[in-house]
NUKE-561271 format. One line per 5 residues: number of its first residue (from 0); for each residue x, z, y of C-alpha. Coordinates in steps of 0.2 Angstrom, whole numbers, plus 5000, padded with zeros to 4 digits. Example, Ala and Ser with C-alpha at 12.3 -4.5 7.8 and 13.67 -1.06 7.14 Angstrom:
BEGIN
0 = 5062,5039,4978; 5068,5036,4995
END
This chain:
BEGIN
0 = 5203,4847,5191; 5191,4855,5203; 5177,4849,5192; 5184,4859,5178; 5186,4874,5189
5 = 5168,4873,5194; 5162,4872,5176; 5174,4886,5171; 5167,4897,5186; 5149,4892,5181
10 = 5153,4897,5163; 5160,4914,5169; 5145,4918,5180; 5133,4913,5166; 5143,4924,5153
15 = 5142,4938,5166; 5124,4937,5168; 5121,4936,5149; 5131,4952,5147; 5122,4961,5160
20 = 5105,4955,5153; 5111,4960,5135; 5116,4977,5142; 5100,4979,5151; 5090,4974,5135
25 = 5100,4986,5124; 5096,5001,5137; 5078,4996,5137; 5077,4995,5118; 5086,5012,5116
30 = 5074,5020,5129; 5058,5014,5120; 5064,5016,5102; 5055,5033,5102; 5037,5034,5105
35 = 5030,5047,5118; 5018,5059,5110; 5001,5062,5119; 4999,5076,5132; 4987,5089,5127
40 = 4974,5096,5138; 4972,5115,5139; 4956,5113,5128; 4966,5103,5115; 4980,5116,5114
45 = 4974,5125,5098; 4985,5136,5087; 4983,5140,5069; 4987,5155,5058; 5001,5154,5044
50 = 4993,5147,5028; 4990,5160,5014; 5000,5154,4998; 4994,5160,4981; 4999,5153,4963
55 = 4984,5141,4962; 4982,5136,4980; 4986,5137,4999; 4972,5141,5011; 4970,5141,5030
60 = 4953,5148,5034; 4940,5136,5026; 4954,5123,5023; 4965,5122,5008; 4976,5112,4996
65 = 4978,5113,4978; 4986,5104,4963; 4976,5100,4948; 4981,5099,4930; 4983,5080,4931
70 = 4996,5082,4945; 4984,5076,4959; 4984,5086,4976; 4967,5090,4983; 4965,5094,5001
75 = 4951,5099,5012; 4953,5098,5031; 4941,5100,5046; 4941,5101,5065; 4946,5092,5080
80 = 4959,5078,5079; 4975,5089,5084; 4968,5104,5074; 4966,5093,5059; 4983,5087,5061
85 = 4990,5104,5062; 4980,5110,5047; 4985,5095,5036; 5003,5097,5042; 5004,5116,5038
90 = 4995,5114,5021; 5005,5099,5015; 5022,5102,5024; 5033,5101,5008; 5023,5085,5003
95 = 5027,5077,5021; 5045,5081,5018; 5046,5075,5000; 5037,5059,5005; 5049,5055,5019
100 = 5064,5058,5008; 5057,5046,4995; 5053,5033,5008; 5070,5034,5017; 5079,5034,5000
105 = 5071,5018,4996; 5075,5010,5013; 5093,5016,5010; 5093,5008,4993; 5087,4992,5000
110 = 5099,4993,5016; 5114,5003,5011; 5123,5000,5028; 5122,5015,5039; 5126,5004,5055
115 = 5112,4992,5051; 5100,5006,5048; 5104,5013,5065; 5102,4995,5072; 5086,4993,5063
120 = 5079,5009,5071; 5080,5000,5088; 5073,4984,5082; 5058,4992,5075; 5056,5002,5091
125 = 5056,4986,5101; 5044,4978,5089; 5032,4993,5090; 5035,4996,5109; 5017,4995,5112
130 = 5010,5003,5096; 5003,5018,5105; 4992,5007,5116; 4983,5000,5101; 4980,5017,5093
135 = 4965,5028,5098; 4969,5044,5106; 4960,5053,5092; 4972,5047,5079; 4987,5049,5090
140 = 4982,5067,5092; 4980,5069,5073; 4997,5061,5070; 5005,5072,5083; 4998,5088,5075
145 = 5005,5082,5058; 5022,5078,5066; 5025,5096,5070; 5028,5099,5052; 5040,5085,5049
150 = 5059,5088,5048; 5072,5085,5062; 5085,5079,5049; 5078,5061,5050; 5083,5058,5068
155 = 5092,5043,5064; 5075,5035,5062; 5067,5043,5077; 5059,5059,5084; 5046,5067,5072
160 = 5031,5060,5081; 5039,5043,5083; 5043,5042,5064; 5026,5048,5058; 5017,5036,5070
165 = 5028,5021,5065; 5026,5025,5046; 5008,5020,5049; 5014,5002,5053; 5026,5001,5038
170 = 5011,4996,5027; 5008,4981,5038; 5027,4976,5037; 5025,4977,5018; 5010,4965,5018
175 = 5020,4953,5028; 5034,4953,5016; 5024,4950,5000; 5039,4940,4992; 5048,4957,4991
180 = 5034,4963,4979; 5028,4977,4990; 5010,4972,4989; 4998,4962,4977; 4982,4972,4977
185 = 4966,4968,4967; 4948,4974,4971; 4931,4970,4965; 4913,4976,4965; 4896,4973,4956
190 = 4878,4979,4957; 4860,4976,4952; 4859,4967,4935; 4878,4967,4933; 4880,4986,4932
195 = 4874,4998,4919; 4862,5008,4930; 4860,4994,4943; 4870,5004,4956; 4885,4998,4966
200 = 4902,5000,4958; 4919,4997,4966; 4936,4996,4957; 4953,4993,4965; 4972,4994,4961
205 = 4983,4998,4976; 4999,4989,4971; 5010,4995,4985; 5027,4999,4978; 5042,5007,4988
210 = 5050,5016,4974; 5043,5027,4960; 5046,5043,4970; 5034,5037,4984; 5020,5037,4972
215 = 5023,5054,4963; 5013,5065,4975; 4996,5058,4979; 4983,5067,4989; 4964,5066,4987
220 = 4960,5072,5004; 4942,5077,5010; 4940,5076,5029; 4926,5085,5039; 4930,5078,5057
225 = 4921,5085,5073; 4915,5067,5076; 4909,5053,5064; 4906,5055,5045; 4914,5066,5032
230 = 4925,5056,5020; 4937,5056,5006; 4952,5045,5004; 4968,5043,4994; 4984,5047,5004
235 = 5001,5054,5004; 5010,5067,5015; 5009,5063,5033; 4998,5048,5032; 4981,5048,5040
240 = 4977,5029,5038; 4965,5023,5024; 4969,5011,5010; 4955,5017,4998; 4941,5029,5003
245 = 4922,5033,5003; 4912,5042,5016; 4896,5053,5015; 4885,5038,5018; 4891,5029,5003
250 = 4902,5017,5013; 4918,5012,5004; 4934,5004,5011; 4948,4996,5002; 4961,4984,5009
255 = 4970,4969,5002; 4985,4960,5009; 4982,4942,5015; 4994,4928,5020; 5004,4934,5035
260 = 5019,4932,5045; 5032,4946,5049; 5025,4954,5065; 5035,4953,5081; 5023,4963,5092
265 = 5012,4979,5091; 4994,4980,5087; 4983,4992,5077; 4990,4996,5060; 4978,4990,5046
270 = 4976,5007,5039; 4970,5014,5055; 4957,5000,5057; 4951,5005,5039; 4951,5023,5044
275 = 4940,5020,5059; 4928,5010,5048; 4927,5024,5035; 4925,5038,5048; 4912,5029,5060
280 = 4903,5016,5050; 4888,5019,5039; 4884,5001,5034; 4892,4984,5033; 4886,4978,5050
285 = 4894,4993,5059; 4910,4990,5049; 4911,4972,5055; 4908,4978,5073; 4923,4990,5072
290 = 4934,4977,5064; 4930,4965,5078; 4936,4977,5091; 4953,4979,5084; 4968,4968,5086
295 = 4979,4969,5070; 4998,4966,5066; 4994,4956,5051; 4981,4947,5041; 4970,4958,5029
300 = 4955,4958,5018; 4943,4974,5019; 4932,4975,5004; 4917,4985,5011; 4905,4993,4999
305 = 4888,5000,5005; 4875,5011,4997; 4863,5007,5011; 4865,4988,5010; 4866,4990,4991
310 = 4880,4977,4990; 4899,4973,4995; 4907,4960,5006; 4924,4956,5012; 4929,4956,5030
315 = 4943,4944,5032; 4954,4947,5048; 4969,4939,5055; 4978,4943,5071; 4967,4929,5080
320 = 4951,4927,5069; 4938,4936,5059; 4926,4930,5046; 4915,4938,5032; 4914,4933,5014
325 = 4897,4936,5007; 4896,4934,4988; 4884,4922,4980; 4878,4933,4966; 4879,4952,4962
330 = 4897,4953,4961; 4913,4951,4972; 4931,4949,4969; 4946,4951,4981; 4965,4948,4978
335 = 4977,4941,4991; 4969,4926,4998; 4954,4922,5010; 4938,4916,5003; 4927,4914,5019
340 = 4921,4897,5025; 4932,4899,5041; 4948,4906,5034; 4948,4898,5017; 4954,4881,5025
345 = 4968,4889,5035; 4985,4881,5031; 4994,4898,5027; 4979,4903,5016; 4980,4886,5006
350 = 4999,4889,5004; 4996,4907,4998; 4983,4900,4985; 4995,4887,4979; 5011,4897,4979
355 = 5007,4915,4975; 4999,4924,4960; 4983,4928,4969; 4972,4914,4963; 4977,4916,4945
360 = 4974,4935,4946; 4957,4932,4953; 4953,4920,4939; 4958,4933,4926; 4948,4947,4935
365 = 4932,4936,4935; 4935,4932,4917; 4937,4951,4913; 4921,4955,4923; 4911,4942,4914
370 = 4916,4948,4897; 4911,4966,4902; 4894,4965,4911; 4885,4977,4914; 4899,4987,4921
375 = 4901,5006,4921; 4916,5017,4926; 4925,5016,4909; 4923,4997,4909; 4930,4996,4926
380 = 4945,5007,4921; 4948,4995,4907; 4948,4980,4919; 4960,4989,4931; 4972,4993,4917
385 = 4972,4975,4909; 4990,4968,4907; 4986,4951,4900; 4985,4934,4907; 4971,4921,4907
390 = 4962,4920,4890; 4971,4936,4885; 4988,4927,4885; 5004,4937,4884; 5013,4935,4901
395 = 5024,4950,4899; 5023,4967,4906; 5024,4969,4925; 5019,4951,4929; 5011,4949,4946
400 = 4998,4938,4938; 4991,4953,4929; 4978,4965,4936; 4989,4979,4931; 5006,4975,4937
405 = 5013,4993,4932; 5018,4997,4950; 5001,5004,4957; 5003,5018,4969; 4985,5022,4964
410 = 4969,5015,4957; 4952,5020,4961; 4934,5018,4955; 4919,5022,4967; 4900,5023,4964
415 = 4893,5024,4982; 4875,5028,4977; 4880,5044,4968; 4895,5048,4980; 4906,5049,4964
420 = 4924,5042,4963; 4938,5042,4951; 4956,5043,4955; 4970,5037,4943; 4984,5049,4938
425 = 5002,5045,4934; 5010,5034,4928; 5001,5020,4938; 4984,5018,4932; 4988,5023,4914
430 = 4985,5041,4916; 4967,5049,4916; 4955,5044,4930; 4949,5061,4938; 4931,5061,4944
435 = 4926,5069,4961; 4908,5072,4968; 4910,5069,4987; 4893,5076,4991; 4896,5092,4981
440 = 4913,5095,4990; 4906,5094,5007; 4889,5103,5004; 4898,5118,4996; 4914,5117,5006
445 = 4920,5122,4989; 4938,5129,4987; 4945,5124,4970; 4940,5134,4955; 4952,5134,4940
450 = 4963,5124,4951; 4953,5108,4955; 4937,5102,4963; 4936,5088,4951; 4921,5085,4939
455 = 4929,5087,4922; 4915,5080,4911; 4917,5063,4919; 4936,5061,4917; 4941,5045,4909
460 = 4955,5048,4897; 4972,5041,4898; 4976,5024,4892; 4982,5024,4874; 4995,5011,4879
465 = 5005,5027,4884; 5008,5031,4866; 5015,5015,4860; 5033,5009,4857; 5029,4994,4869
470 = 5027,5006,4883; 5044,5015,4879; 5052,4997,4879; 5044,4993,4895; 5051,5009,4903
475 = 5069,5004,4897; 5066,4986,4904; 5061,4992,4922; 5075,5004,4922; 5087,4990,4920
480 = 5078,4979,4932; 5078,4992,4946; 5096,4994,4944; 5098,4975,4947; 5087,4976,4962
485 = 5092,4976,4980; 5109,4968,4977; 5116,4981,4965; 5127,4974,4951; 5127,4987,4937
490 = 5127,4977,4922; 5130,4991,4909; 5116,4986,4897; 5114,4978,4880; 5106,4960,4883
495 = 5098,4959,4866; 5089,4976,4869; 5083,4970,4886; 5076,4954,4878; 5067,4964,4865
500 = 5060,4976,4878; 5049,4963,4887; 5051,4947,4877; 5036,4937,4885; 5041,4941,4904
505 = 5050,4927,4913; 5060,4940,4923; 5068,4946,4908; 5077,4930,4906; 5081,4928,4924
510 = 5090,4945,4923; 5099,4939,4907; 5104,4923,4916; 5111,4933,4930; 5120,4944,4918
515 = 5128,4930,4909; 5133,4922,4925; 5141,4938,4930; 5152,4937,4915; 5155,4918,4917
520 = 5146,4913,4901; 5138,4898,4908; 5131,4891,4892; 5121,4907,4889; 5116,4909,4907
525 = 5109,4891,4906; 5099,4895,4890; 5091,4911,4898; 5086,4902,4914; 5078,4888,4904
530 = 5069,4901,4894; 5063,4909,4910; 5056,4893,4916; 5046,4891,4900; 5037,4907,4904
535 = 5022,4911,4915; 5031,4913,4932; 5021,4923,4945; 5025,4913,4961; 5032,4896,4965
540 = 5045,4905,4976; 5052,4914,4960; 5051,4897,4950; 5061,4888,4963; 5074,4902,4964
545 = 5077,4901,4946; 5078,4882,4947; 5090,4883,4961; 5101,4894,4950; 5100,4882,4935
550 = 5105,4868,4947; 5120,4877,4954; 5125,4881,4936; 5124,4863,4930; 5134,4857,4946
END
C-alpha cells in the first residue's frame, strides 16, 4: 500500500510541476505574441504632411500614388527607411486596410473557429518569437512606418506593428504548405541567340493564392531609397518584401517555392532576402553574397537575371545549404524543385520531383520555349498564359501542371538591358500586360500624366480567351469549387452543368464524387472517382486521396 501511495504522490508532484510549467509557458507565449517595434532616435523621428488628394492621384511632396486605367496602382516612394514607411502608409492607407481585410477573411474562411484563431495568434507569436532578430533595422523601421496606418480593429491578431511584421513571414508558411495550393510558381529566362534582339528577357507567374480579393489591388511600386539602388517591384498594401522586381542596374529577382517543412523557428523571411538583393546587388556575385549571409525559414529558389552579366542563374537556398544552378545554354527554367548539383540529390527534393507537378510543368515550359525561340515580350506573355499540358494536351483549366493555373497574383515580364518590364492585369495573367520604363520613371521622377506612368505603345493586349464561352464556364466551375473548399458543404449546384464547365479536369470529377457521396449515391460516386483517376492528376498526394475515397466507398 505504501508503494501505491508513493507512486500516487510522485504522480501528483509530476502533475503539479507540469501544470506550473504549462502556465509559465502560456504566460511566456502571451507576452511574446506581439513584437516590440524599434526605438527611434531623435534623428529618425520624422513627420510628414497630410497627402494631397485629387481625382486622379494622391501626392505627398515628390511621392505619389495613382491608379491607371487597367486597375494597377502605381506608387513612387523615396527617403530614409522610417520616412519611406510613413509615406507608403499615408499614400496607400486604404489599400493596407483592404489587403488586411482580404487576408483575414480568407483565414477565417479556412479556420472559422474564433477560439482557434485566438489560439493560433499565440502559436504564431511563439514560432516567430525571434523574427525581429533576423530582420535588418532598416526594414523594421520601414515596416514600423507603414504600421502607423494600419487599423486597430485586428487586435485579435496582434498590434499594428506586430501584424505587419508577421505578414512578411506568411509567404514562407504558404511555401511550406504547398499541398494547400498556395504556391506553385513558374519562372524562366533567355538571352543571346534565344531572344529576338539578343538581350536578356525574364518571365514569371507568381502563383500565390489566398483568395481572389487578395489579388485585386496590386501595386507597382518605385522606390528611391537613401541607400542602395533604385528599384521597382510588384507588391500589395503594407508589404515591403519582394517577390518580383528589377533595379536600376538591370538586376532582376523572382522567387519560387522549393520543398520545405513547416517552420518552427524564426529566420529571415524569403521576401526580405529578395528585397535586400534587389536593393543592394548590381550583379549575380553580389546577389549570391547577400543570400549567403541570411538564414531563412524555408527552402527557396531565387531566379536572378543580370544585365551586367548578360545571363540568369538560380540561387537555391535551404535553411542549411546554398547552391547555384548555372544554365548549360542561353536559357534557364525554374519551377518548384532544385536543379543544382548539391541540392538536386536531396531526399526532400527527389520526393518533390516525384510527387508534385513541378517536373511536369518544367517540361511543358521547356517545350513552349523551344517552340517559340527567339523570344520577345509577346511570346513570353503567350507562354505565361498557356493552359495546356505536354504536347498541347487538354488537362483541364486550373490544373497545377499547367504554366497558367488561373490563380496567379501577378505575372511579370522583364527586359533588364532596356530596364523595361510588363505587369499583368486582372484577371490573373489574362488581362493586358502594362509596360513600364524604370529608367524614365527615376530619371524624371515623373508624376503620372493621364493617370499612369506606363508606356502605352508597348502594352500587350488581353488574352482573347476572356471572350470565350470556355472562360465563362470556368468561372462557374471555380465558383462551385471554392464553395466546396475549406470544409464547406454547400452542394447547391447542378452536377451535369459542373461536368460540362470543365470536362477535362480531374478535380471536376473529384468534386462530383464528393457530391454524390453526400447524397449517398454510391454508384455514381464510384463512377466519378474512377473518371477522376483517368485524368491528368497534378500531384501524387491528390491521386492517393481520390484512391482512398474510392477504397472506402468499395469497402
